[in-house]
C-alpha positions in Angstrom: 2.4 -54.9 19.2 -0.3 -52.4 20.2 -3.2 -51.8 17.8 -5.3 -48.7 17.9 -8.8 -48.6 16.6 -10.3 -45.2 15.8 -14.0 -44.5 15.4 -15.0 -41.4 13.5 -18.5 -40.2 14.0 -19.3 -38.5 10.6 -22.6 -37.1 11.9 -20.7 -35.2 14.7 -18.2 -33.9 12.1 -21.1 -32.4 10.2 -22.7 -31.0 13.3 -19.4 -29.5 14.4 -18.8 -27.9 11.0 -22.3 -26.4 11.0 -21.8 -25.1 14.6 -18.5 -23.4 13.6 -20.1 -21.8 10.5 -23.0 -20.6 12.6 -20.8 -19.1 15.3 -18.2 -17.5 13.0 -20.4 -16.6 10.0 -17.4 -17.7 7.9 -16.6 -20.5 5.4 -14.9 -23.5 6.7 -11.7 -25.0 5.2 -11.2 -28.7 6.0 -7.6 -29.9 6.1 -7.1 -33.5 4.9 -3.7 -35.0 5.7 -2.4 -38.5 5.2 -5.7 -40.0 4.0 -7.6 -38.4 6.9 -5.0 -40.0 9.2 -5.8 -43.4 7.8 -9.6 -43.1 8.4 -10.4 -42.8 4.6 -10.6 -39.4 3.1 -13.0 -40.8 0.5 -15.7 -41.4 3.2 -15.1 -38.0 4.8 -15.3 -36.3 1.4 -18.6 -38.0 0.7 -19.9 -36.7 4.0 -18.5 -33.2 3.5 -20.3 -33.0 0.1 -23.6 -32.8 2.1 -22.4 -29.8 4.1 -21.7 -26.3 2.8 -17.9 -26.8 3.0 -16.3 -25.1 0.0 -12.6 -25.6 0.6 -10.4 -28.7 1.1 -6.8 -28.2 2.0 -4.1 -30.8 1.3 -0.5 -30.8 2.5 0.9 -32.2 -0.7 -0.1 -32.5 -4.4 0.3 -36.3 -4.1 -2.4 -36.4 -1.4 -4.7 -34.3 -3.6 -4.1 -36.7 -6.5 -5.4 -39.7 -4.5 -8.7 -37.9 -3.8 -9.2 -35.9 -7.0 -12.1 -38.1 -8.2 -14.1 -37.0 -5.2 -13.5 -33.3 -5.3 -16.0 -32.0 -7.9 -17.8 -29.6 -5.5 -14.8 -28.2 -3.6 -12.2 -25.6 -4.1 -8.7 -26.9 -3.4 -5.7 -25.4 -1.6 -2.4 -27.3 -1.7 0.2 -26.2 0.9 3.4 -27.7 -0.7 4.4 -29.4 -3.9 
């Protein structure tokens, strides 16, 4: 069996979001799928709360329900039910 370990640099995520916002002069929508692909959407949402991200996009309503306690400062878009 092969195990894959993924490291997510939250500081670089913040830097990339700010760079995109600066370059485009637009709001950024962050798409969270499958618990951030298993890397913990909770930690990512805590980090995003320090940025100026306004929108979080979920693929399904069930995915949204798992994170709803961490979404006070975001607007939500759900793609399917």
